[in-house]
N, C-alpha and C positions, 0 to 999 in steps of 0.2 A: 546256554541252549544254542545248538547249531541252527543257523537260520540264514536265509537268503531271500531277497525280494527281486523278482524279475519284472523290471519296468520297461516301458517303451517310450520312444520319442513321440509317438502318436498312436491312435487307434488304427488297426489294421496292419500294424508292423509284424504281427505274427507271434505275439506273446503267448497266446493260449496254446497253440500247437507246439511251440518250443518248450513251454513249461511242462506240458504233458509228457513230451518226449524226455525231458531232463528228469522228471519224477520217476518214469519207468526205468530209465538208465540207471539211476541211483538205486532203485529197488532191486534191479538185477544184480547189483553189486553187494547186495546184502543189507543195504541201508533201510532203516524204518523211517519212511517218509510221511509226514502229515501235511496235507495240502491246504492252502488258504487262497482266497480271492479278496483283493481290495474292492470295496464297493458293494452295491446291492444286488449284483448279478446272480441269477440262479443257474444259468446254462453252463457257463465256464467251469464252475465247481464240479459239475457232473463228469466232465472229461478228466479233471484231476483226480476225482475220486476213483474213477475206473483205472487210471494209471497207478495210483498208490495203493489201491485195495482197501482203503479206509475212507470214511466220509470226509468231505471238504467242508470248510466253514468260511464265513465272511468276516472280513475286518473292515469296519467302516467308521472313520473318525468323525463323521457328521451325524450319522444316526445314533451312535453310541458315544457315551462319555469316554474319555481317554482311559480311565480305570478299567472299563469293561473291555476295551481293546486288548489291554495287557492281561486281563483276567482270562479271556478266551485262549490266548496263547499259552499261558501258564497251565490252564486246565487240560488242553488238548495235547501238548507236546511232552512226552515223557523224556527223562534225562538222556536216554540212549538214542533219541530220534533227531531228525532234522526237519525243520519247518521250511517248506518251500511255498512262497507267497507270490502269486501273480498279481501284478498291478492292474489298475484301471485306466483306460484311455491313455493320454500322454502322462508322463511322470508328474508334471506340475498342475494338472487339471484337477480342480476341486469342484465343490458344489457351485460355486459362482466363479466368474472369470477373474476377478480380482483377488480372491482369497485362496489360501492353501488348504483349509479345512476340507476334509474328504478326499484329498489327493493321495496318491502313492507316496509322494515325497513326505507328506505329514505323517503317514503311517510309518515310514522308514525312520523318521527322526523320533517319533514317539516311542517306538519299540527299539530303537538303536540297531536297526537291521541293515546289514550290508547290502548295497544295491548293484545288481548286474544290469546295465543298460543295454536294451536291444534297439538297434537303429537299422533302418533300411538303407542299404548301400546301392540301391537300384539306380543306374544311370549316374553314378558319381564316382570320383576318384579322390583328389586332394580335398575337395569340398567336404568330404566326410569328416575330416578333422575339424573343420570350422563348425560343422553342425554339432558334433559331439562336445567340442570345447565350449560351445555356448551353454549346453546343458550342465556341464561341470561348473561353470562360472556363475550360473544364474542363482544357485543357492549353495554356498560352499559348506553348509552344515549337513548337507546330504552325504551320507557315507558310501560313496561309489567305491567299487572294488574291481570292476572290469567291464568290458564292452563285448557284445557279440553282434555281428552284422547278419542281416537276413536279406533274402531276396536277391542274392548275387548271381551273377552269370557263371561263376566257376572259380577255380583255384587262382588263376592269374589275376582276375578282378579282386579277389580277397587280398592278394599280395600288395596291390596298389593301395588299397585302403589301410591295410596294416602298416605299411611303410609310412603313410601320411600321418597316421595317429602316433607312431613311435617318434616321428620327427618333431612333432609339436605338443604332444601331450605326454603326461607321465603315467597314465592309466593303461594297464595291460589289456591286450586284445586276447580273449579266450577262444576265438574261432568264429565260425560262420555257418550259415545254412544257405544252400543254393536254391534257386527256384526248382520246384519239383512237381510235376503234374500229378504225381500219385497222391500228394498231400492235399486233398480236398474234402470239404465237409459241407453237405447241403444246408442251405439257409432258408428260413422263412421269416414272417413279419416280425418276430421278436428277436431275431439273431440267428446263431447257429442252430442246427437240428439238435435237439437235446440228446445227450449221450444214451438215454434209456431207449431212444428210438433208432439208434445207429447200430445196425446188425453187424457192420464190419468194424466195430470199434476196437476189438482186440487186435485185429490186423493193422488198424491205423496206429494204435499206440505203439505196437512193436516196430512199425516202420519208422515212426518218429524217434523212438529210442535209438534204432540203428544209425539214423542220420546224425543224431546228437553225438553219439559215441564216435562216429567217423570223423566229424569236422570240428567238434568242440572239445576242449580240454576239460573233461568232467572232473578230473582230479584237482584242477585249479579252482573250479567252482566249489567243490567240497571243501577244500582247504580254506577258502574265503568264508564259507559258512561256518566252519569249525573255529575260525578266529574271531567270530563275533563275541563281544563281551557279554557280561551278565544282562539278562533281560530285566528291566526295571520292575519293581513290585508295585501292584496296585494298592492304593491306600484304602479303597472302599470296594468290597466284594459283594456281589448279589447272590451267587449261588451258595446255598447252605453247605456247611462242611460235610454233613451227613443228610442224605435224602429223608424226607419227611414220610411219615406213616401213610400208607396207601388209603385213599378216602373215596376214590371213584375210578371208573374205566372211561377213557375217551377214545372213540373210533376216529381214526385218521384215514381220510381218503388218500390212497397212493397207488398210482398206476401211470400208464403212459399219458393220461389225459390230465392228471393232477399230481404234480411232482415238485411244485415250487414251495419249499419250506425253509426258513432259516433254521439251521441245525440247533442253534441255541434256544429258539423258541420251544422246540420240542423237548429239549433237555430240561428247560426250566419247568415245564409243565410236569415232567417226570419227577424232578427233584422236589416239587411242591406237593407231591402225593398222588399224581395220576398214574394209573397203569395205561400205557399207550398200546392200543391194538389197531392193526391196520386192515383196511378192506378196499376193494376195487369197485367203483361204480361202473366200470366197464364189464366186469366179469362176475361178480358176486350177486346172488339173488336176494341176500338179506344183510342186514347190519350184524356186526358181532354181538354175541349174547351179552345181555346185561350192560349195554352201552348207556352210560349216564350223561354223555355229551358227545358232540360230533364236531370235528374240525375238517373244513373243506378248503384246501390250499389252492394256489393258482396253478395254471398250466395251459392246456390247449383243448378246452372242451369243444371249440369251434371245429377243430380238425377231426375229432372223434364224435361229432354230434349224432351221426346216424347210428353208431353202435350204442351211444349213451341212450338215445331215444328207444332203441329196441329192447333195452333192459328196463322194461316197465316195473318189474317187481322191486328193484332197488330204489327207483324213483319214488314209488309209492311208499316204500319203507321210510324214506327220508321225510317225505311230506307228512306222514302219520307221526313221526317222531317230533316234527316241529309242532304239530297240532297238539300233541300230548304234553308239550312244554319242555322237551329235551333242550338244554342249552346247546346251541349251534352257533359256531363262528365261521364265517365264510369270507375269503379274500379273492377278489379278481375273478379268476376262472371258476372258483367255487361259488362266487356270487352269481355268475352267469348260470351255473347249473341250477340255482335255486329259483330262477325265473320261470315264468309260465312256458315261455318258448325261447328258442335260440335261432336267429337267422344267420346262416353262414355266409361266407363271401360270394357264393354263387346265388344268393338270394332265396335259397331253400330254407323252409321254416321247419324246426324240429321241436317236439314236446320235451319239456325238461321237468324238474321236480314239481314246479307249481307252487312253491311256498310264497313267492312274491308275484304279484299280478302282471308285472311288465314283460317285455320282450327284449332280450339282449340281441343288438343288431350289430354285425360286423360292418365297418365302414372301410372306404377305400383309402382314407388318410388316417394317420395316427391320431387318437383323441387325447392322449396325455403321455407325458414322459418326464419324470424328474422326482426329486426328493419332495416329501411332504411333511409338514408338521400339523397335527390336528388336536383340537380339544373336543371333548365329548359334549353332547347336548343332554337335555333333561332326561330323555328316555333311555339313555345309554348306560346300562348297568355295569359295563366293563370299564368305561372311562368317564369319570365325573367331569362336570363342567369346569372345575377349578384345576384340572390336570391336563397335561399334553403328552403326546406320544409321537414319535418320529418314524418315518418309513419311506416307501417309495411307490410310485405308480407307473405303469407302462402297459397301455392297452389300445387296441384298434376298435374295440366295440364300445357301445354306449347303451344304457338301459332306457328304453322307452316306457313311459307310464310308470313312474315310480310311486311308492306308497309312503305313508307317514306311520310312525314318527321317524324323523331324520336322525342319523347317528352322530355325524361329525360336522365340525366347522373347520375349514382350512384356515391356517394362519399364514400370513396376515390378510389373505384376500377376503375371507369371510364366506367363501363358497360353501354351501351345505351339500352333504353327500352321505350316502348309505341308507339302508332300510332296516326296519325291525318288525318281526311278526312274533308275538309271544316272547319266547326266550331265544329266538333265532335272530342273528345279526349278520348283515352282509354289506360289503362295499368293495370298491375297486382298489382299496389301499392294501399294500403289504406292510404291516406295522411290525416293528421289531420290539419284542417284549423287554429286551434289556435296556431300551430307552425309557421304559416305565414298567417295571416288574409287577406293579399293581394290577395291570391287565391280566397277566397270567394268574395271579392270586385270585382275582375275583372270578375268573373263568372256572378255576378249580372249586372255589366256594360254591358257585351255582351248580356245578355238576355234583358236588358232594351233597348239597341240599336236596337235589333231585333224587340221589341214591337213597338218602335217609328217609325220604317221604315215600319210598316204595315205588318210585317211578310215577309220581303224580305231581 
């Protein structure tokens, strides 16, 4: 399998824009590119999906067992395609400061994927060789194949860095990108503006590809990816060889306000027998016909609070579904949507679906960021008390006046979180079903039971 991992020396070095540009440049050359992102990020994969023309997926060696990291690659990348993987943070930054689990380096070693290191050369000359050399020596099991410098002042600056690297290191330099004021993406509190909201995305991706073609040896990158050895086989697989018989329909909220889903979560539900149908809480006036379950993912309900509030018909439909016992699973932004009210960052209060009694309130400071491992509590029909599931949380809001029963207990802290009403569950956690496929299976079972009972 052809594959390459674009890793950075640190966050902010320009990995996402370079990766998107490389993906589109390869695509223009007739390559079938399948994009991936190391870590739990939702926003960067949106840019890569736009550049590749196919959905992007996450590879996370802390949330997922090693076998499932390999399984995702094997499932998603056809024999004639090339996998382009963007790393997370700095190359060696994992879940905790002292360990490699969850890092780009760990994913590269686990999947035996060649690594292209992206380093900022801003305000450096010969020192760049020392910087890159340190990364090469830190873990000699990482399969480095080349270097790209970013944020340079121009061609002469690049030649200084290239000469320094060639004098002291054996790794080839594939090129550079200069500072360019045209390459800008607006940001908000969770990071870059999502691709779905960027109206100039096509122009941005085209510009990035032009810059990559002009200053980076794309043929050398492609040759390095083509020289990758066989991808190791997983010893344990989760996805069934053949999808199971359809047993229910699950309505998935997907629009500009709700777009944060792990691709494998949706695929696993589909493989386990769910027909997935999509709807928009922003624009639709009713739920899809014969919905036996509802999935409300994360996103930015606080940005679209006014429009969500104006759509009273769909808010009422969701509330009535919850009262009727429809199984509903909501994460982060979806959980906020199920609250009685949402208070935005300007202090304005908007009515939401009203399934839970509290108010989701945006704060001036971030309330949570990081990986989570949880176990279920007694009233959690998706995750029993004797099982765990891994995921991630990142939010600036908090729920005031939560109800019982509580759903999850964080490990090892013991903090309780989440709410349940009838068959509706909501929390701030983004959980990955491949860390515990039983969650997906139980959600399907609950939806199928609802379908068999004629919606009662």
